[in-house]
Structure formats: C-alpha cells, structure tokens
C-alpha positions in Angstrom: 10.4 10.9 23.6 7.0 12.0 22.2 8.7 13.3 19.0 10.4 9.9 18.5 6.9 8.2 18.4 5.6 10.8 16.0 8.2 9.8 13.4 6.1 6.7 12.7 3.0 8.7 11.9 3.4 8.7 8.1 3.8 4.9 8.0 1.0 4.3 10.5 -1.3 6.5 8.5 -0.5 4.7 5.3 -1.2 1.3 6.9 -4.5 2.6 8.4 -5.4 4.2 5.1 -4.8 0.9 3.3 -7.0 -1.0 5.8 -9.8 1.5 5.4 -9.4 1.4 1.6 -9.8 -2.4 1.6 -13.0 -2.1 3.4 -14.3 0.6 1.0 -13.2 -1.5 -1.9 -15.5 -4.3 -0.8 -18.3 -2.0 -0.1 -17.9 -0.5 -3.6 -17.8 -4.0 -5.1 -21.1 -4.8 -3.4 -22.4 -1.5 -4.6 -21.8 -2.6 -8.2 -23.9 -5.7 -7.7 -26.7 -3.6 -6.1 -26.6 -1.1 -8.9 -26.8 -4.0 -11.4 -29.7 -5.7 -9.6 -31.7 -2.5 -9.3 -34.9 -2.5 -11.4 -34.2 -6.0 -12.8 -36.7 -8.9 -12.5 -35.7 -11.6 -10.0 -34.7 -14.0 -12.8 -31.9 -11.6 -14.0 -30.6 -10.5 -10.6 -27.2 -11.7 -9.3 -27.9 -13.1 -5.9 -25.5 -14.0 -3.1 -23.2 -16.0 -3.1 -23.2 -16.0 -6.9 -20.5 -13.8 -8.4 -21.0 -14.2 -12.1 -23.4 -12.5 -14.4 -22.7 -8.9 -15.6 -19.0 -8.5 -16.6 -18.8 -5.3 -14.5 -19.9 -7.2 -11.4 -17.3 -9.9 -12.2 -14.5 -7.3 -12.6 -15.5 -5.5 -9.4 -15.3 -8.7 -7.4 -12.0 -9.7 -9.1 -10.5 -6.2 -8.4 -11.5 -6.5 -4.7 -10.0 -10.0 -4.5 -6.7 -8.8 -6.1 -6.4 -6.1 -3.6 -6.9 -8.5 -0.7 -4.3 -10.9 -2.1 -1.6 -8.2 -2.2 -2.4 -6.7 1.2 -0.2 -9.0 3.3 2.8 -8.2 1.1 2.1 -4.5 1.5 1.6 -4.6 5.3 4.8 -6.6 5.9 6.9 -4.4 3.6 5.4 -1.3 5.0 6.1 -2.2 8.6 9.6 -3.5 7.9 10.7 -0.5 5.9 9.2 1.9 8.4 10.9 0.4 11.4 14.3 -0.6 9.8 14.7 2.0 7.1 12.8 5.3 7.4 9.2 5.9 8.4 8.7 9.0 6.2 10.1 7.3 3.1 8.0 4.2 3.8 4.9 6.5 4.3 5.5 8.2 0.9 5.9 4.8 -0.9 2.8 3.6 1.0 0.8 6.6 -0.1 1.8 6.0 -3.7 0.7 2.3 -3.3 -2.6 3.3 -1.8 -3.3 5.8 -4.6 -2.4 3.2 -7.3 -4.6 0.5 -5.8 -7.5 3.0 -5.7 -6.9 3.8 -9.3 -6.5 0.1 -10.1 -9.9 -0.8 -8.6 -11.8 1.8 -10.5 -10.0 1.2 -13.8 -10.5 -2.5 -13.5 -14.2 -2.1 -12.9 -14.6 0.2 -15.9 -12.4 -1.9 -18.3 -9.9 -4.7 -17.5 -7.4 -3.3 -20.0 -7.3 0.0 -18.2 -5.9 -1.5 -15.0 -2.3 -2.0 -16.2 -0.9 1.5 -15.6 -2.1 1.7 -12.0 -1.0 -1.9 -11.4 2.6 -1.1 -12.6 2.7 2.0 -10.3 1.6 -0.2 -7.4 4.3 -2.8 -8.2 6.9 -0.1 -8.3 5.8 1.2 -4.9 6.0 -2.3 -3.5 9.5 -2.7 -5.1 10.6 0.6 -3.4 9.3 -0.8 0.0 11.1 -4.1 -0.7 14.4 -2.2 -1.4 14.0 -0.1 1.8 13.2 -3.2 3.9 16.2 -5.0 2.5 18.6 -2.1 3.1 17.2 -1.5 6.6 17.4 -5.1 7.6 20.9 -5.5 6.1 22.1 -2.4 7.9 20.6 -3.5 11.2 22.1 -7.0 10.8 25.6 -5.7 10.1 25.4 -3.1 12.8 24.1 -5.4 15.5 25.7 -8.6 14.4 29.1 -7.5 13.2 29.4 -4.0 14.6 29.7 -2.5 11.2 27.9 0.8 10.8 27.6 1.5 7.1 25.9 4.8 7.7 28.8 6.1 9.8 31.5 4.8 7.4 29.8 6.4 4.4 29.0 9.7 6.0 25.3 9.2 5.5 24.6 9.5 9.2 26.0 13.1 9.2 24.0 13.9 6.1 20.8 12.5 7.6 21.4 14.5 10.8 22.0 17.7 8.8 18.8 17.2 6.7 16.9 16.4 9.9 18.1 19.7 11.4 17.1 21.6 8.3 13.6 20.1 8.4 13.0 20.8 12.1 14.8 24.1 12.1 16.9 23.1 15.1 
C-alpha cells in the first residue's frame, strides 16, 4: 500500500514546486523594486502601493501577476491528470510547465519580447495536462458509468503492466 501512495510523488512534487515558485516570483518582483530604489532620492523611488515607474519594475510586477492568473488552471489540470491519467506523466508535464514559467518570469523582466518562447512552452505543457485530464476522465466515466474499459479492449492495460514490470524489475 505504501508503494501505491508513492506513485503520486512526481505530481505532488510538481504542485509543491509550483507553489514555492509562485512565492519566489513575488519575492523577486519585490527585489526588482528594491534594487531600483537603492541609492535614489526619495522623489524618484517607487513606493508601495505604486507599481509604475521604471519599466523593469512594471514588467516584474506584470510577470508575477501573469503567473498567479494561470496558477488555478495549472493546479486543477495537474491534480486531475495525476489522479485520473498518470501521476508520472503529469509530473513530467508539470516540471516542464514550472521550468517554462521560471524562464518566462526572467525573460519578461529582462525584455517583454523575450517572454514568448517560454510562454509557448508553458502553454504546450498545459495543453498536455488538459489532454491527459480529458482522457483520464473519459476513461473513468466510461468504465464506471457504462462498464466499458478502453484500456482492456485496446490492450494498453497489458502494455502498461509490462512497462511497469520493466521499470520496477519485478
């Protein structure tokens, strides 16, 4: 039974990693403001709650806000795909998303035009999570609601068991 719970570790790690990364993003955003304000006279400093001033401070705040706006989508898709599809596959897609959002933040702070490549990678990771969630929910609905097991009929269950045995050397 303990092994069954460990299977969710990659997905749980990705979700915890994203939560930690959100906190760090806001700390870094505040750090950009502090760095801007350092050694400036009071008249030129950007004070709380003001968010405008230096373009780099504006971009840091916007990048952090963008990350927060997409977080509910990530958490729902991550949890759904981990539970109903495959926690390892969800964990991998989640890790790709986390890396892309990290790159997005830093690219956006540096130059708004540089954020597009990491943004597209993040969208693709979310799309993969959406597909996994949809397939997992469809399979569960068909299996539980109509007693149709697509994995059994297609032979994918045997393939999955064989791959699982290869990975665990059992």
